[in-house]
mmCIF file as gemmi writes it, N, C-alpha and C atoms, coordinates in Angstrom:
data_model
loop_
_atom_site.group_PDB
_atom_site.id
_atom_site.type_symbol
_atom_site.label_atom_id
_atom_site.label_alt_id
_atom_site.label_comp_id
_atom_site.label_asym_id
_atom_site.label_entity_id
_atom_site.label_seq_id
_atom_site.pdbx_PDB_ins_code
_atom_site.Cartn_x
_atom_site.Cartn_y
_atom_site.Cartn_z
_atom_site.occupancy
_atom_site.B_iso_or_equiv
_atom_site.pdbx_formal_charge
_atom_site.auth_seq_id
_atom_site.auth_asym_id
_atom_site.pdbx_PDB_model_num
ATOM 1 N N . MET Axp A 1 ? 91.623 -31.002 -7.765 1 0 ? 1 A 1
ATOM 2 C CA . MET Axp A 1 ? 92.867 -30.821 -8.483 1 0 ? 1 A 1
ATOM 3 C C . MET Axp A 1 ? 93.973 -31.713 -7.91 1 0 ? 1 A 1
ATOM 4 N N . LYS Axp A 2 ? 94.024 -31.809 -6.58 1 0 ? 2 A 1
ATOM 5 C CA . LYS Axp A 2 ? 95.042 -32.652 -5.95 1 0 ? 2 A 1
ATOM 6 C C . LYS Axp A 2 ? 94.825 -34.116 -6.312 1 0 ? 2 A 1
ATOM 7 N N . GLN Axp A 3 ? 93.544 -34.53 -6.388 1 0 ? 3 A 1
ATOM 8 C CA . GLN Axp A 3 ? 93.251 -35.918 -6.73 1 0 ? 3 A 1
ATOM 9 C C . GLN Axp A 3 ? 93.698 -36.219 -8.16 1 0 ? 3 A 1
ATOM 10 N N . LEU Axp A 4 ? 93.457 -35.307 -9.071 1 0 ? 4 A 1
ATOM 11 C CA . LEU Axp A 4 ? 93.883 -35.499 -10.448 1 0 ? 4 A 1
ATOM 12 C C . LEU Axp A 4 ? 95.406 -35.599 -10.545 1 0 ? 4 A 1
ATOM 13 N N . LEU Axp A 5 ? 96.097 -34.755 -9.83 1 0 ? 5 A 1
ATOM 14 C CA . LEU Axp A 5 ? 97.563 -34.793 -9.818 1 0 ? 5 A 1
ATOM 15 C C . LEU Axp A 5 ? 98.055 -36.127 -9.272 1 0 ? 5 A 1
ATOM 16 N N . LEU Axp A 6 ? 97.442 -36.601 -8.209 1 0 ? 6 A 1
ATOM 17 C CA . LEU Axp A 6 ? 97.821 -37.892 -7.624 1 0 ? 6 A 1
ATOM 18 C C . LEU Axp A 6 ? 97.588 -39.019 -8.622 1 0 ? 6 A 1
ATOM 19 N N . ILE Axp A 7 ? 96.452 -38.985 -9.326 1 0 ? 7 A 1
ATOM 20 C CA . ILE Axp A 7 ? 96.15 -40.01 -10.327 1 0 ? 7 A 1
ATOM 21 C C . ILE Axp A 7 ? 97.209 -39.999 -11.423 1 0 ? 7 A 1
ATOM 22 N N . LEU Axp A 8 ? 97.585 -38.822 -11.88 1 0 ? 8 A 1
ATOM 23 C CA . LEU Axp A 8 ? 98.603 -38.72 -12.936 1 0 ? 8 A 1
ATOM 24 C C . LEU Axp A 8 ? 99.957 -39.251 -12.478 1 0 ? 8 A 1
ATOM 25 N N . ILE Axp A 9 ? 100.327 -38.955 -11.249 1 0 ? 9 A 1
ATOM 26 C CA . ILE Axp A 9 ? 101.599 -39.437 -10.712 1 0 ? 9 A 1
ATOM 27 C C . ILE Axp A 9 ? 101.583 -40.962 -10.581 1 0 ? 9 A 1
ATOM 28 N N . LEU Axp A 10 ? 100.507 -41.501 -10.012 1 0 ? 10 A 1
ATOM 29 C CA . LEU Axp A 10 ? 100.398 -42.951 -9.848 1 0 ? 10 A 1
ATOM 30 C C . LEU Axp A 10 ? 100.403 -43.659 -11.204 1 0 ? 10 A 1
ATOM 31 N N . THR Axp A 11 ? 99.69 -43.094 -12.16 1 0 ? 11 A 1
ATOM 32 C CA . THR Axp A 11 ? 99.642 -43.687 -13.492 1 0 ? 11 A 1
ATOM 33 C C . THR Axp A 11 ? 101.033 -43.732 -14.114 1 0 ? 11 A 1
ATOM 34 N N . SER Axp A 12 ? 101.793 -42.672 -13.974 1 0 ? 12 A 1
ATOM 35 C CA . SER Axp A 12 ? 103.155 -42.63 -14.519 1 0 ? 12 A 1
ATOM 36 C C . SER Axp A 12 ? 104.037 -43.694 -13.911 1 0 ? 12 A 1
ATOM 37 N N . ILE Axp A 13 ? 103.938 -43.869 -12.612 1 0 ? 13 A 1
ATOM 38 C CA . ILE Axp A 13 ? 104.755 -44.866 -11.912 1 0 ? 13 A 1
ATOM 39 C C . ILE Axp A 13 ? 104.377 -46.274 -12.354 1 0 ? 13 A 1
ATOM 40 N N . ILE Axp A 14 ? 103.075 -46.551 -12.413 1 0 ? 14 A 1
ATOM 41 C CA . ILE Axp A 14 ? 102.607 -47.884 -12.784 1 0 ? 14 A 1
ATOM 42 C C . ILE Axp A 14 ? 102.968 -48.198 -14.234 1 0 ? 14 A 1
ATOM 43 N N . LEU Axp A 15 ? 102.809 -47.226 -15.121 1 0 ? 15 A 1
ATOM 44 C CA . LEU Axp A 15 ? 103.067 -47.466 -16.545 1 0 ? 15 A 1
ATOM 45 C C . LEU Axp A 15 ? 104.524 -47.79 -16.858 1 0 ? 15 A 1
ATOM 46 N N . ALA Axp A 16 ? 105.427 -47.409 -15.985 1 0 ? 16 A 1
ATOM 47 C CA . ALA Axp A 16 ? 106.849 -47.674 -16.236 1 0 ? 16 A 1
ATOM 48 C C . ALA Axp A 16 ? 107.122 -49.169 -16.387 1 0 ? 16 A 1
ATOM 49 N N . ASP Axp A 17 ? 106.392 -50.004 -15.671 1 0 ? 17 A 1
ATOM 50 C CA . ASP Axp A 17 ? 106.601 -51.454 -15.726 1 0 ? 17 A 1
ATOM 51 C C . ASP Axp A 17 ? 105.374 -52.203 -16.235 1 0 ? 17 A 1
ATOM 52 N N . SER Axp A 18 ? 104.507 -51.504 -16.958 1 0 ? 18 A 1
ATOM 53 C CA . SER Axp A 18 ? 103.252 -52.107 -17.387 1 0 ? 18 A 1
ATOM 54 C C . SER Axp A 18 ? 102.93 -51.801 -18.838 1 0 ? 18 A 1
ATOM 55 N N . LEU Axp A 19 ? 102.027 -52.602 -19.381 1 0 ? 19 A 1
ATOM 56 C CA . LEU Axp A 19 ? 101.446 -52.348 -20.687 1 0 ? 19 A 1
ATOM 57 C C . LEU Axp A 19 ? 99.98 -51.979 -20.47 1 0 ? 19 A 1
ATOM 58 N N . SER Axp A 20 ? 99.572 -50.835 -20.945 1 0 ? 20 A 1
ATOM 59 C CA . SER Axp A 20 ? 98.203 -50.364 -20.763 1 0 ? 20 A 1
ATOM 60 C C . SER Axp A 20 ? 97.277 -50.999 -21.783 1 0 ? 20 A 1
ATOM 61 N N . ILE Axp A 21 ? 96.078 -51.362 -21.337 1 0 ? 21 A 1
ATOM 62 C CA . ILE Axp A 21 ? 95.097 -51.913 -22.266 1 0 ? 21 A 1
ATOM 63 C C . ILE Axp A 21 ? 94.667 -50.858 -23.288 1 0 ? 21 A 1
ATOM 64 N N . LEU Axp A 22 ? 94.872 -49.591 -22.988 1 0 ? 22 A 1
ATOM 65 C CA . LEU Axp A 22 ? 94.552 -48.532 -23.956 1 0 ? 22 A 1
ATOM 66 C C . LEU Axp A 22 ? 95.397 -48.662 -25.214 1 0 ? 22 A 1
ATOM 67 N N . ASN Axp A 23 ? 96.634 -49.097 -25.045 1 0 ? 23 A 1
ATOM 68 C CA . ASN Axp A 23 ? 97.534 -49.257 -26.191 1 0 ? 23 A 1
ATOM 69 C C . ASN Axp A 23 ? 97.15 -50.432 -27.088 1 0 ? 23 A 1
ATOM 70 N N . TYR Axp A 24 ? 96.212 -51.246 -26.64 1 0 ? 24 A 1
ATOM 71 C CA . TYR Axp A 24 ? 95.766 -52.405 -27.402 1 0 ? 24 A 1
ATOM 72 C C . TYR Axp A 24 ? 94.322 -52.247 -27.871 1 0 ? 24 A 1
ATOM 73 N N . GLY Axp A 25 ? 93.796 -51.027 -27.756 1 0 ? 25 A 1
ATOM 74 C CA . GLY Axp A 25 ? 92.483 -50.729 -28.321 1 0 ? 25 A 1
ATOM 75 C C . GLY Axp A 25 ? 91.334 -50.573 -27.357 1 0 ? 25 A 1
ATOM 76 N N . ALA Axp A 26 ? 91.541 -50.772 -26.067 1 0 ? 26 A 1
ATOM 77 C CA . ALA Axp A 26 ? 90.453 -50.587 -25.101 1 0 ? 26 A 1
ATOM 78 C C . ALA Axp A 26 ? 90.104 -49.099 -24.987 1 0 ? 26 A 1
ATOM 79 N N . VAL Axp A 27 ? 88.814 -48.831 -24.862 1 0 ? 27 A 1
ATOM 80 C CA . VAL Axp A 27 ? 88.329 -47.46 -24.713 1 0 ? 27 A 1
ATOM 81 C C . VAL Axp A 27 ? 87.43 -47.419 -23.481 1 0 ? 27 A 1
ATOM 82 N N . PRO Axp A 28 ? 87.754 -46.565 -22.512 1 0 ? 28 A 1
ATOM 83 C CA . PRO Axp A 28 ? 86.94 -46.518 -21.297 1 0 ? 28 A 1
ATOM 84 C C . PRO Axp A 28 ? 85.565 -45.9 -21.54 1 0 ? 28 A 1
ATOM 85 N N . ASN Axp A 29 ? 84.593 -46.39 -20.791 1 0 ? 29 A 1
ATOM 86 C CA . ASN Axp A 29 ? 83.269 -45.772 -20.675 1 0 ? 29 A 1
ATOM 87 C C . ASN Axp A 29 ? 82.489 -45.707 -21.986 1 0 ? 29 A 1
ATOM 88 N N . ASP Axp A 30 ? 82.705 -46.651 -22.905 1 0 ? 30 A 1
ATOM 89 C CA . ASP Axp A 30 ? 81.996 -46.575 -24.183 1 0 ? 30 A 1
ATOM 90 C C . ASP Axp A 30 ? 80.997 -47.704 -24.418 1 0 ? 30 A 1
ATOM 91 N N . SER Axp A 31 ? 80.839 -48.628 -23.495 1 0 ? 31 A 1
ATOM 92 C CA . SER Axp A 31 ? 79.894 -49.748 -23.581 1 0 ? 31 A 1
ATOM 93 C C . SER Axp A 31 ? 80.221 -50.744 -24.691 1 0 ? 31 A 1
ATOM 94 N N . ILE Axp A 32 ? 81.409 -50.658 -25.283 1 0 ? 32 A 1
ATOM 95 C CA . ILE Axp A 32 ? 81.833 -51.603 -26.318 1 0 ? 32 A 1
ATOM 96 C C . ILE Axp A 32 ? 82.777 -52.622 -25.691 1 0 ? 32 A 1
ATOM 97 N N . ASP Axp A 33 ? 82.647 -53.865 -26.113 1 0 ? 33 A 1
ATOM 98 C CA . ASP Axp A 33 ? 83.445 -54.959 -25.554 1 0 ? 33 A 1
ATOM 99 C C . ASP Axp A 33 ? 84.943 -54.712 -25.734 1 0 ? 33 A 1
ATOM 100 N N . ASP Axp A 34 ? 85.672 -54.683 -24.632 1 0 ? 34 A 1
ATOM 101 C CA . ASP Axp A 34 ? 87.125 -54.48 -24.64 1 0 ? 34 A 1
ATOM 102 C C . ASP Axp A 34 ? 87.9 -55.78 -24.487 1 0 ? 34 A 1
ATOM 103 N N . THR Axp A 35 ? 87.21 -56.915 -24.556 1 0 ? 35 A 1
ATOM 104 C CA . THR Axp A 35 ? 87.876 -58.203 -24.357 1 0 ? 35 A 1
ATOM 105 C C . THR Axp A 35 ? 89.068 -58.413 -25.29 1 0 ? 35 A 1
ATOM 106 N N . PRO Axp A 36 ? 88.954 -58.15 -26.605 1 0 ? 36 A 1
ATOM 107 C CA . PRO Axp A 36 ? 90.12 -58.362 -27.477 1 0 ? 36 A 1
ATOM 108 C C . PRO Axp A 36 ? 91.334 -57.536 -27.054 1 0 ? 36 A 1
ATOM 109 N N . ALA Axp A 37 ? 91.115 -56.29 -26.646 1 0 ? 37 A 1
ATOM 110 C CA . ALA Axp A 37 ? 92.229 -55.438 -26.214 1 0 ? 37 A 1
ATOM 111 C C . ALA Axp A 37 ? 92.845 -55.958 -24.926 1 0 ? 37 A 1
ATOM 112 N N . ILE Axp A 38 ? 92.011 -56.394 -24.007 1 0 ? 38 A 1
ATOM 113 C CA . ILE Axp A 38 ? 92.505 -56.913 -22.724 1 0 ? 38 A 1
ATOM 114 C C . ILE Axp A 38 ? 93.323 -58.187 -22.962 1 0 ? 38 A 1
ATOM 115 N N . LYS Axp A 39 ? 92.794 -59.083 -23.793 1 0 ? 39 A 1
ATOM 116 C CA . LYS Axp A 39 ? 93.52 -60.325 -24.094 1 0 ? 39 A 1
ATOM 117 C C . LYS Axp A 39 ? 94.852 -60.036 -24.786 1 0 ? 39 A 1
ATOM 118 N N . SER Axp A 40 ? 94.851 -59.089 -25.707 1 0 ? 40 A 1
ATOM 119 C CA . SER Axp A 40 ? 96.091 -58.736 -26.418 1 0 ? 40 A 1
ATOM 120 C C . SER Axp A 40 ? 97.123 -58.159 -25.465 1 0 ? 40 A 1
ATOM 121 N N . ALA Axp A 41 ? 96.682 -57.311 -24.546 1 0 ? 41 A 1
ATOM 122 C CA . ALA Axp A 41 ? 97.604 -56.724 -23.562 1 0 ? 41 A 1
ATOM 123 C C . ALA Axp A 41 ? 98.179 -57.807 -22.657 1 0 ? 41 A 1
ATOM 124 N N . ILE Axp A 42 ? 97.353 -58.749 -22.247 1 0 ? 42 A 1
ATOM 125 C CA . ILE Axp A 42 ? 97.826 -59.838 -21.389 1 0 ? 42 A 1
ATOM 126 C C . ILE Axp A 42 ? 98.872 -60.678 -22.124 1 0 ? 42 A 1
ATOM 127 N N . THR Axp A 43 ? 98.577 -61.051 -23.365 1 0 ? 43 A 1
ATOM 128 C CA . THR Axp A 43 ? 99.514 -61.852 -24.159 1 0 ? 43 A 1
ATOM 129 C C . THR Axp A 43 ? 100.847 -61.125 -24.339 1 0 ? 43 A 1
ATOM 130 N N . ALA Axp A 44 ? 100.769 -59.85 -24.671 1 0 ? 44 A 1
ATOM 131 C CA . ALA Axp A 44 ? 102.004 -59.07 -24.864 1 0 ? 44 A 1
ATOM 132 C C . ALA Axp A 44 ? 102.783 -58.933 -23.563 1 0 ? 44 A 1
ATOM 133 N N . ALA Axp A 45 ? 102.087 -58.703 -22.465 1 0 ? 45 A 1
ATOM 134 C CA . ALA Axp A 45 ? 102.745 -58.532 -21.172 1 0 ? 45 A 1
ATOM 135 C C . ALA Axp A 45 ? 103.463 -59.801 -20.728 1 0 ? 45 A 1
ATOM 136 N N . VAL Axp A 46 ? 102.844 -60.94 -20.964 1 0 ? 46 A 1
ATOM 137 C CA . VAL Axp A 46 ? 103.496 -62.209 -20.621 1 0 ? 46 A 1
ATOM 138 C C . VAL Axp A 46 ? 104.791 -62.343 -21.413 1 0 ? 46 A 1
ATOM 139 N N . GLY Axp A 47 ? 104.746 -61.969 -22.683 1 0 ? 47 A 1
ATOM 140 C CA . GLY Axp A 47 ? 105.914 -62.099 -23.547 1 0 ? 47 A 1
ATOM 141 C C . GLY Axp A 47 ? 107.094 -61.234 -23.148 1 0 ? 47 A 1
ATOM 142 N N . VAL Axp A 48 ? 106.815 -60.064 -22.572 1 0 ? 48 A 1
ATOM 143 C CA . VAL Axp A 48 ? 107.902 -59.152 -22.198 1 0 ? 48 A 1
ATOM 144 C C . VAL Axp A 48 ? 108.072 -59.041 -20.677 1 0 ? 48 A 1
ATOM 145 N N . LYS Axp A 49 ? 107.339 -59.894 -19.954 1 0 ? 49 A 1
ATOM 146 C CA . LYS Axp A 49 ? 107.436 -59.955 -18.487 1 0 ? 49 A 1
ATOM 147 C C . LYS Axp A 49 ? 107.139 -58.6 -17.835 1 0 ? 49 A 1
ATOM 148 N N . LYS Axp A 50 ? 106.005 -58.018 -18.238 1 0 ? 50 A 1
ATOM 149 C CA . LYS Axp A 50 ? 105.528 -56.772 -17.63 1 0 ? 50 A 1
ATOM 150 C C . LYS Axp A 50 ? 104.13 -56.993 -17.085 1 0 ? 50 A 1
ATOM 151 N N . ASP Axp A 51 ? 103.645 -56.029 -16.317 1 0 ? 51 A 1
ATOM 152 C CA . ASP Axp A 51 ? 102.294 -56.067 -15.789 1 0 ? 51 A 1
ATOM 153 C C . ASP Axp A 51 ? 101.327 -55.5 -16.822 1 0 ? 51 A 1
ATOM 154 N N . VAL Axp A 52 ? 100.042 -55.738 -16.603 1 0 ? 52 A 1
ATOM 155 C CA . VAL Axp A 52 ? 98.986 -55.132 -17.41 1 0 ? 52 A 1
ATOM 156 C C . VAL Axp A 52 ? 98.362 -54.026 -16.579 1 0 ? 52 A 1
ATOM 157 N N . PHE Axp A 53 ? 98.177 -52.864 -17.184 1 0 ? 53 A 1
ATOM 158 C CA . PHE Axp A 53 ? 97.6 -51.72 -16.482 1 0 ? 53 A 1
ATOM 159 C C . PHE Axp A 53 ? 96.196 -51.439 -16.988 1 0 ? 53 A 1
ATOM 160 N N . ILE Axp A 54 ? 95.258 -51.347 -16.037 1 0 ? 54 A 1
ATOM 161 C CA . ILE Axp A 54 ? 93.888 -50.953 -16.321 1 0 ? 54 A 1
ATOM 162 C C . ILE Axp A 54 ? 93.739 -49.513 -15.825 1 0 ? 54 A 1
ATOM 163 N N . PRO Axp A 55 ? 93.644 -48.534 -16.714 1 0 ? 55 A 1
ATOM 164 C CA . PRO Axp A 55 ? 93.549 -47.14 -16.276 1 0 ? 55 A 1
ATOM 165 C C . PRO Axp A 55 ? 92.163 -46.818 -15.716 1 0 ? 55 A 1
ATOM 166 N N . ALA Axp A 56 ? 91.974 -45.591 -15.324 1 0 ? 56 A 1
ATOM 167 C CA . ALA Axp A 56 ? 90.679 -45.159 -14.803 1 0 ? 56 A 1
ATOM 168 C C . ALA Axp A 56 ? 89.626 -45.294 -15.889 1 0 ? 56 A 1
ATOM 169 N N . GLY Axp A 57 ? 88.464 -45.765 -15.494 1 0 ? 57 A 1
ATOM 170 C CA . GLY Axp A 57 ? 87.345 -45.911 -16.408 1 0 ? 57 A 1
ATOM 171 C C . GLY Axp A 57 ? 86.696 -47.27 -16.264 1 0 ? 57 A 1
ATOM 172 N N . ARG Axp A 58 ? 85.577 -47.433 -16.96 1 0 ? 58 A 1
ATOM 173 C CA . ARG Axp A 58 ? 84.844 -48.702 -16.965 1 0 ? 58 A 1
ATOM 174 C C . ARG Axp A 58 ? 85.108 -49.384 -18.305 1 0 ? 58 A 1
ATOM 175 N N . PHE Axp A 59 ? 85.598 -50.623 -18.223 1 0 ? 59 A 1
ATOM 176 C CA . PHE Axp A 59 ? 85.928 -51.391 -19.418 1 0 ? 59 A 1
ATOM 177 C C . PHE Axp A 59 ? 85.044 -52.628 -19.456 1 0 ? 59 A 1
ATOM 178 N N . PHE Axp A 60 ? 84.238 -52.731 -20.486 1 0 ? 60 A 1
ATOM 179 C CA . PHE Axp A 60 ? 83.337 -53.865 -20.633 1 0 ? 60 A 1
ATOM 180 C C . PHE Axp A 60 ? 84.101 -55.043 -21.212 1 0 ? 60 A 1
ATOM 181 N N . HIS Axp A 61 ? 83.767 -56.242 -20.708 1 0 ? 61 A 1
ATOM 182 C CA . HIS Axp A 61 ? 84.462 -57.433 -21.197 1 0 ? 61 A 1
ATOM 183 C C . HIS Axp A 61 ? 83.588 -58.658 -21.063 1 0 ? 61 A 1
ATOM 184 N N . LYS Axp A 62 ? 84.005 -59.685 -21.763 1 0 ? 62 A 1
ATOM 185 C CA . LYS Axp A 62 ? 83.432 -61.011 -21.607 1 0 ? 62 A 1
ATOM 186 C C . LYS Axp A 62 ? 84.473 -61.831 -20.87 1 0 ? 62 A 1
ATOM 187 N N . LYS Axp A 63 ? 84.501 -63.089 -21.102 1 0 ? 63 A 1
ATOM 188 C CA . LYS Axp A 63 ? 85.412 -63.978 -20.395 1 0 ? 63 A 1
ATOM 189 C C . LYS Axp A 63 ? 86.847 -63.849 -20.915 1 0 ? 63 A 1
ATOM 190 N N . PHE Axp A 64 ? 87.794 -63.787 -19.988 1 0 ? 64 A 1
ATOM 191 C CA . PHE Axp A 64 ? 89.21 -63.872 -20.336 1 0 ? 64 A 1
ATOM 192 C C . PHE Axp A 64 ? 89.95 -64.458 -19.15 1 0 ? 64 A 1
ATOM 193 N N . ARG Axp A 65 ? 91.145 -64.962 -19.407 1 0 ? 65 A 1
ATOM 194 C CA . ARG Axp A 65 ? 91.94 -65.627 -18.378 1 0 ? 65 A 1
ATOM 195 C C . ARG Axp A 65 ? 93.201 -64.811 -18.111 1 0 ? 65 A 1
ATOM 196 N N . ILE Axp A 66 ? 93.534 -64.693 -16.829 1 0 ? 66 A 1
ATOM 197 C CA . ILE Axp A 66 ? 94.758 -63.998 -16.439 1 0 ? 66 A 1
ATOM 198 C C . ILE Axp A 66 ? 95.722 -65.049 -15.907 1 0 ? 66 A 1
ATOM 199 N N . GLU Axp A 67 ? 96.778 -65.296 -16.671 1 0 ? 67 A 1
ATOM 200 C CA . GLU Axp A 67 ? 97.799 -66.251 -16.248 1 0 ? 67 A 1
ATOM 201 C C . GLU Axp A 67 ? 99.17 -65.692 -16.564 1 0 ? 67 A 1
ATOM 202 N N . GLY Axp A 68 ? 100.079 -65.774 -15.606 1 0 ? 68 A 1
ATOM 203 C CA . GLY Axp A 68 ? 101.461 -65.388 -15.833 1 0 ? 68 A 1
ATOM 204 C C . GLY Axp A 68 ? 101.704 -63.894 -15.876 1 0 ? 68 A 1
ATOM 205 N N . VAL Axp A 69 ? 100.747 -63.116 -15.371 1 0 ? 69 A 1
ATOM 206 C CA . VAL Axp A 69 ? 100.872 -61.669 -15.418 1 0 ? 69 A 1
ATOM 207 C C . VAL Axp A 69 ? 100.141 -61.049 -14.22 1 0 ? 69 A 1
ATOM 208 N N . THR Axp A 70 ? 100.624 -59.908 -13.8 1 0 ? 70 A 1
ATOM 209 C CA . THR Axp A 70 ? 99.948 -59.149 -12.744 1 0 ? 70 A 1
ATOM 210 C C . THR Axp A 70 ? 99.15 -58.032 -13.394 1 0 ? 70 A 1
ATOM 211 N N . VAL Axp A 71 ? 97.918 -57.846 -12.929 1 0 ? 71 A 1
ATOM 212 C CA . VAL Axp A 71 ? 97.071 -56.773 -13.434 1 0 ? 71 A 1
ATOM 213 C C . VAL Axp A 71 ? 97.008 -55.699 -12.366 1 0 ? 71 A 1
ATOM 214 N N . ARG Axp A 72 ? 97.298 -54.465 -12.783 1 0 ? 72 A 1
ATOM 215 C CA . ARG Axp A 72 ? 97.286 -53.329 -11.858 1 0 ? 72 A 1
ATOM 216 C C . ARG Axp A 72 ? 96.305 -52.286 -12.364 1 0 ? 72 A 1
ATOM 217 N N . GLY Axp A 73 ? 95.796 -51.504 -11.431 1 0 ? 73 A 1
ATOM 218 C CA . GLY Axp A 73 ? 94.881 -50.433 -11.782 1 0 ? 73 A 1
ATOM 219 C C . GLY Axp A 73 ? 94.96 -49.317 -10.77 1 0 ? 73 A 1
ATOM 220 N N . LEU Axp A 74 ? 93.954 -48.476 -10.789 1 0 ? 74 A 1
ATOM 221 C CA . LEU Axp A 74 ? 93.893 -47.34 -9.87 1 0 ? 74 A 1
ATOM 222 C C . LEU Axp A 74 ? 92.761 -47.523 -8.869 1 0 ? 74 A 1
ATOM 223 N N . GLY Axp A 75 ? 92.704 -48.708 -8.28 1 0 ? 75 A 1
ATOM 224 C CA . GLY Axp A 75 ? 91.685 -48.985 -7.255 1 0 ? 75 A 1
ATOM 225 C C . GLY Axp A 75 ? 90.28 -48.882 -7.82 1 0 ? 75 A 1
ATOM 226 N N . ASP Axp A 76 ? 89.412 -48.174 -7.114 1 0 ? 76 A 1
ATOM 227 C CA . ASP Axp A 76 ? 88.015 -48.039 -7.509 1 0 ? 76 A 1
ATOM 228 C C . ASP Axp A 76 ? 87.823 -47.273 -8.811 1 0 ? 76 A 1
ATOM 229 N N . LEU Axp A 77 ? 88.857 -46.64 -9.307 1 0 ? 77 A 1
ATOM 230 C CA . LEU Axp A 77 ? 88.739 -45.884 -10.561 1 0 ? 77 A 1
ATOM 231 C C . LEU Axp A 77 ? 88.879 -46.773 -11.794 1 0 ? 77 A 1
ATOM 232 N N . SER Axp A 78 ? 89.47 -47.955 -11.62 1 0 ? 78 A 1
ATOM 233 C CA . SER Axp A 78 ? 89.668 -48.91 -12.719 1 0 ? 78 A 1
ATOM 234 C C . SER Axp A 78 ? 88.633 -50.018 -12.587 1 0 ? 78 A 1
ATOM 235 N N . ILE Axp A 79 ? 87.686 -50.07 -13.52 1 0 ? 79 A 1
ATOM 236 C CA . ILE Axp A 79 ? 86.575 -51.008 -13.401 1 0 ? 79 A 1
ATOM 237 C C . ILE Axp A 79 ? 86.535 -51.938 -14.605 1 0 ? 79 A 1
ATOM 238 N N . LEU Axp A 80 ? 86.609 -53.24 -14.327 1 0 ? 80 A 1
ATOM 239 C CA . LEU Axp A 80 ? 86.376 -54.259 -15.351 1 0 ? 80 A 1
ATOM 240 C C . LEU Axp A 80 ? 84.945 -54.728 -15.15 1 0 ? 80 A 1
ATOM 241 N N . HIS Axp A 81 ? 84.091 -54.492 -16.13 1 0 ? 81 A 1
ATOM 242 C CA . HIS Axp A 81 ? 82.652 -54.746 -15.998 1 0 ? 81 A 1
ATOM 243 C C . HIS Axp A 81 ? 82.219 -55.825 -16.971 1 0 ? 81 A 1
ATOM 244 N N . ALA Axp A 82 ? 81.666 -56.905 -16.426 1 0 ? 82 A 1
ATOM 245 C CA . ALA Axp A 82 ? 81.113 -57.975 -17.242 1 0 ? 82 A 1
ATOM 246 C C . ALA Axp A 82 ? 79.586 -57.924 -17.135 1 0 ? 82 A 1
ATOM 247 N N . PRO Axp A 83 ? 78.9 -57.384 -18.143 1 0 ? 83 A 1
ATOM 248 C CA . PRO Axp A 83 ? 77.468 -57.158 -18.029 1 0 ? 83 A 1
ATOM 249 C C . PRO Axp A 83 ? 76.629 -58.428 -17.893 1 0 ? 83 A 1
ATOM 250 N N . ASN Axp A 84 ? 77.064 -59.54 -18.44 1 0 ? 84 A 1
ATOM 251 C CA . ASN Axp A 84 ? 76.277 -60.788 -18.325 1 0 ? 84 A 1
ATOM 252 C C . ASN Axp A 84 ? 77.131 -61.924 -17.879 1 0 ? 84 A 1
């Protein structure tokens, strides 16, 4: 319970200055490619000078480039997984 509370608090703090990939269509732990959502979040974040937030979960992706933005997550709980 304490760990969940800590995760919620950290997520709230990080989200204040970030754009979450969830808001751009990424879905954790579903084995579906989240690359379009990740790219959209990065593009939007660069435009408004915010960070990109990767929440807890495993997000599958292909190739994408991170330029002009900081990507934040919840440590080992935020996983970007490239299967091939």
